[in-house]
C-alpha positions in Angstrom: -14.3 -14.7 -69.5 -12.7 -13.2 -72.6 -15.4 -14.6 -74.8 -18.1 -13.3 -72.4 -16.5 -9.9 -72.3 -16.3 -9.7 -76.1 -20.1 -10.2 -76.4 -21.2 -8.3 -73.3 -20.9 -4.6 -72.6 -22.1 -2.4 -69.7 -25.5 -0.9 -70.1 -25.3 2.5 -68.6 -28.9 3.5 -69.4 -30.5 0.5 -67.8 -31.8 1.1 -64.2 -30.3 -1.1 -61.5 -32.5 -2.7 -58.8 -31.4 -2.8 -55.2 -30.9 -6.6 -55.4 -28.6 -6.1 -58.4 -26.5 -3.6 -56.4 -26.3 -6.0 -53.5 -25.2 -8.8 -55.9 -22.5 -6.6 -57.4 -21.0 -5.6 -54.1 -20.9 -9.3 -53.0 -17.8 -9.8 -55.2 -15.9 -7.2 -53.1 -13.8 -8.3 -50.1 -16.0 -8.7 -47.0 -14.5 -5.6 -45.3 -15.5 -3.5 -48.3 -19.0 -4.7 -48.8 -20.7 -2.2 -46.5 -19.0 0.8 -48.2 -20.9 3.2 -50.4 -21.4 1.9 -54.0 -20.4 4.3 -56.8 -22.4 3.8 -60.1 -21.7 5.3 -63.5 -24.8 6.0 -65.6 -25.8 8.1 -68.5 -28.6 9.9 -66.6 -29.7 10.0 -63.0 -32.9 8.3 -64.1 -30.8 5.2 -64.9 -30.2 4.4 -61.2 -32.3 3.9 -58.1 -31.5 6.4 -55.5 -30.2 5.1 -52.1 -28.2 6.5 -49.3 -25.7 3.7 -50.0 -25.3 4.7 -53.6 -23.4 7.6 -55.2 -24.5 8.4 -58.7 -22.0 9.6 -61.4 -23.2 10.5 -64.8 -21.4 10.7 -68.1 -22.2 11.6 -71.7 -18.8 10.5 -73.0 -18.4 8.0 -75.8 -17.3 4.9 -73.8 -16.1 1.6 -75.3 -16.0 -2.0 -73.9 -12.2 -1.5 -73.5 -13.0 1.1 -70.8 -14.5 -1.6 -68.5 -13.5 -5.0 -67.2 -15.8 -7.9 -66.4 -15.6 -8.6 -62.7 -18.5 -11.1 -62.5 -21.4 -12.0 -64.7 -23.2 -8.8 -65.5 -20.9 -6.8 -63.2 -18.3 -4.4 -64.8 -15.7 -2.2 -63.3 -13.8 0.7 -64.8 -10.5 0.0 -66.4 -7.4 1.0 -64.3 -6.8 4.1 -66.5 -10.5 5.1 -66.3 -10.6 4.7 -62.5 -7.3 6.5 -62.0 -8.2 9.5 -64.0 -11.6 9.8 -62.2 -9.7 9.5 -58.8 -7.8 12.7 -59.6 -10.9 14.6 -58.6 -10.5 13.7 -54.9 -6.9 12.7 -54.4 -4.1 15.1 -53.7 -1.2 15.1 -56.1 1.0 12.8 -54.3 -1.7 10.2 -53.5 -2.5 10.2 -57.2 1.1 9.7 -58.2 1.7 6.9 -55.7 -1.4 5.0 -56.9 -0.4 5.6 -60.6 3.1 4.2 -59.9 1.6 1.1 -58.2 -0.8 0.5 -61.1 2.1 0.8 -63.6 4.5 -1.2 -61.4 4.9 -4.8 -60.1 3.5 -4.2 -56.7 0.2 -3.2 -55.1 -0.4 -0.9 -52.1 0.2 -3.1 -49.1 1.3 -6.0 -51.3 4.1 -7.2 -53.7 4.8 -9.4 -56.6 2.1 -8.3 -59.0 1.9 -7.6 -62.7 1.4 -4.1 -64.1 -2.3 -3.2 -64.6 -1.6 -0.3 -67.0 1.1 1.9 -68.4 1.8 5.6 -68.7 1.1 5.3 -72.4 -2.4 3.8 -71.9 -3.2 6.5 -69.3 -2.2 9.2 -71.8 -4.1 7.6 -74.6 -7.3 7.7 -72.5 -6.7 11.3 -71.5 -6.3 12.2 -75.2 -9.6 10.4 -76.1 -11.5 11.5 -73.0 -10.7 15.2 -72.7 -14.0 15.9 -70.9 -13.7 13.2 -68.3 -14.0 14.3 -64.7 -10.5 14.3 -63.3 -8.8 14.6 -66.7 -7.4 18.1 -66.1 -5.4 17.3 -62.9 -4.5 13.8 -64.3 -3.1 15.4 -67.4 -0.9 17.7 -65.4 0.5 14.8 -63.3 0.9 11.9 -65.7 4.3 13.3 -67.0 5.6 12.4 -63.6 4.5 8.7 -63.7 7.0 6.0 -64.5 6.5 2.3 -65.2 8.5 -0.5 -63.5 8.5 0.4 -59.8 8.9 -2.8 -57.8 8.0 -1.5 -54.3 6.4 1.5 -52.6 9.8 2.7 -51.4 11.1 2.9 -55.0 8.1 5.1 -55.8 8.8 7.3 -52.8 12.5 7.5 -53.8 11.8 8.6 -57.4 9.1 11.1 -56.4 11.3 12.7 -53.7 14.4 12.9 -56.0 12.7 13.8 -59.3 9.6 15.9 -58.7 10.1 19.6 -59.4 11.0 22.1 -56.8 7.5 23.5 -56.6 6.3 20.1 -55.4 9.2 19.6 -52.9 11.4 17.4 -55.0 15.0 17.8 -56.1 14.2 18.2 -59.8 16.6 15.4 -60.8 16.1 13.8 -64.2 13.9 10.7 -64.1 15.7 7.3 -64.1 14.7 4.0 -65.6 13.1 1.7 -63.0 14.4 -1.9 -62.7 15.7 -2.0 -66.3 17.1 -5.3 -67.6 20.9 -5.1 -68.0 22.2 -8.2 -69.8 25.8 -9.0 -68.7 28.6 -9.7 -71.2 29.5 -13.3 -71.6 32.9 -12.9 -69.8 31.1 -11.3 -66.8 28.6 -14.1 -66.7 31.5 -16.6 -66.6 33.2 -14.8 -63.7 30.1 -14.1 -61.6 27.5 -16.7 -62.5 25.0 -13.9 -63.1 23.4 -13.3 -66.5 21.3 -10.2 -65.8 20.9 -7.3 -63.4 17.9 -5.2 -62.5 19.0 -2.0 -60.7 16.3 -0.2 -58.8 16.9 3.2 -60.3 19.2 3.6 -63.2 20.5 6.6 -65.3 22.0 4.9 -68.3 23.5 8.0 -69.8 25.6 8.6 -66.7 26.0 4.9 -65.6 24.6 5.7 -62.2 22.4 3.3 -60.2 20.5 3.8 -56.9 19.7 0.8 -54.9 17.3 0.8 -51.9 18.5 -1.5 -49.1 15.5 -2.4 -47.0 15.8 -4.1 -43.6 13.4 -6.8 -44.7 15.2 -8.1 -47.8 18.8 -7.1 -47.3 19.7 -9.1 -44.1 21.4 -12.4 -43.6 24.8 -13.7 -44.7 23.5 -15.1 -48.1 21.8 -11.8 -48.9 24.8 -9.8 -47.9 27.0 -12.0 -50.2 24.6 -11.5 -53.1 24.6 -7.7 -52.6 28.4 -7.7 -52.5 28.5 -9.7 -55.8 26.1 -7.4 -57.4 28.1 -4.3 -56.4 31.3 -6.0 -57.8 29.5 -6.6 -61.1 28.4 -3.0 -61.3 32.0 -1.8 -60.6 33.3 -4.1 -63.4 30.7 -2.6 -65.8 31.7 0.9 -64.8 28.4 1.7 -63.1 28.5 3.7 -59.9 26.0 2.5 -57.3 24.6 4.7 -54.5 22.7 2.9 -51.8 19.9 4.4 -49.8 18.9 2.6 -46.6 15.6 2.8 -44.7 17.3 4.9 -42.0 18.7 7.3 -44.5 15.4 7.7 -46.3 13.5 8.3 -43.0 16.0 11.0 -41.9 15.5 14.1 -44.0 19.0 15.5 -43.3 20.7 12.2 -44.2 18.5 11.8 -47.3 19.3 15.4 -48.4 23.0 14.6 -48.2 22.5 11.4 -50.3 20.4 13.3 -52.9 23.1 16.0 -53.3 25.8 13.3 -53.8 23.6 11.8 -56.5 22.9 15.1 -58.1 26.7 15.9 -58.3 27.3 12.5 -59.9 24.5 13.3 -62.4 25.9 16.8 -62.9 22.7 18.2 -61.8 22.7 21.4 -59.7 20.2 21.6 -56.9 19.4 25.3 -56.8 15.8 26.0 -55.8 15.1 29.7 -55.9 12.1 29.7 -53.6 12.5 30.3 -49.9 9.6 27.9 -49.4 11.6 24.9 -50.7 12.3 23.5 -47.2 8.6 23.6 -46.2 7.6 22.1 -49.5 10.1 19.3 -48.9 8.6 18.6 -45.5 5.0 18.6 -47.0 6.1 16.2 -49.7 7.8 13.9 -47.3 4.7 13.8 -45.1 2.5 12.9 -48.0 5.0 10.3 -49.3 5.2 8.5 -45.9 1.4 8.8 -45.1 -0.6 5.5 -45.2 -2.2 5.1 -48.6 -5.6 3.5 -47.8 -9.0 3.8 -49.4 -10.9 6.7 -47.8 -14.7 7.0 -48.0 -15.7 10.4 -49.1 
């Protein structure tokens, strides 16, 4: 596939026949094959009009790296390219949730995946494609995107804790997500562990936040593992704050946890707007809403 990609590039000026569009959509999951097809072309003359086809034109200087080969003769936009364009139709929180997933090790509705892009690559495309549709809102939001999230709930935690007051967040400094902490040899001998990956970690303050989900943190063996991890953190001088599913879903309980964390980080939560409470509720509603493809 790499050899094919290196010698083949999308031809945006060549008209597509209906049969070619049908062949292209056949590579999609069966439940998506009847959805509207979005085509990127240089001019409207380069595509056959159909009620099942949405035409998007561009005069930008695109490169083969901006596309990925999905099937012989069928190309899709790179993750960065697709994400930036999506900023035209998504609200701010939808965009950020998808960006975190693309830069993380999970997918929406799935887990255990490799990152498809990075914040750096997204910013590089924004620098190169200043006139791309969606670039303006994407440029405003990418400073809030982190790499390394391992689950949707970690993304929700970070956004709720760290987005600015105007967006309903607590304005807490951004952490590292799932950083690798190599344990000293003597700790390895005592515990049998060689490395830790805390969910959210502020290394300058030695503070970690761990999300305890009902799915993964039950059973005697898992409880024992959690206890051992906490003992290791204590030994390293790292303070761990746990957030449970029940705490996160209860705004009052979560607010208390966020304020405990802020005090530990020496961050003062002091929104000046009287609308902060309503902004928090709006943010929470968007964070917890299903994130599914919506046909426009």
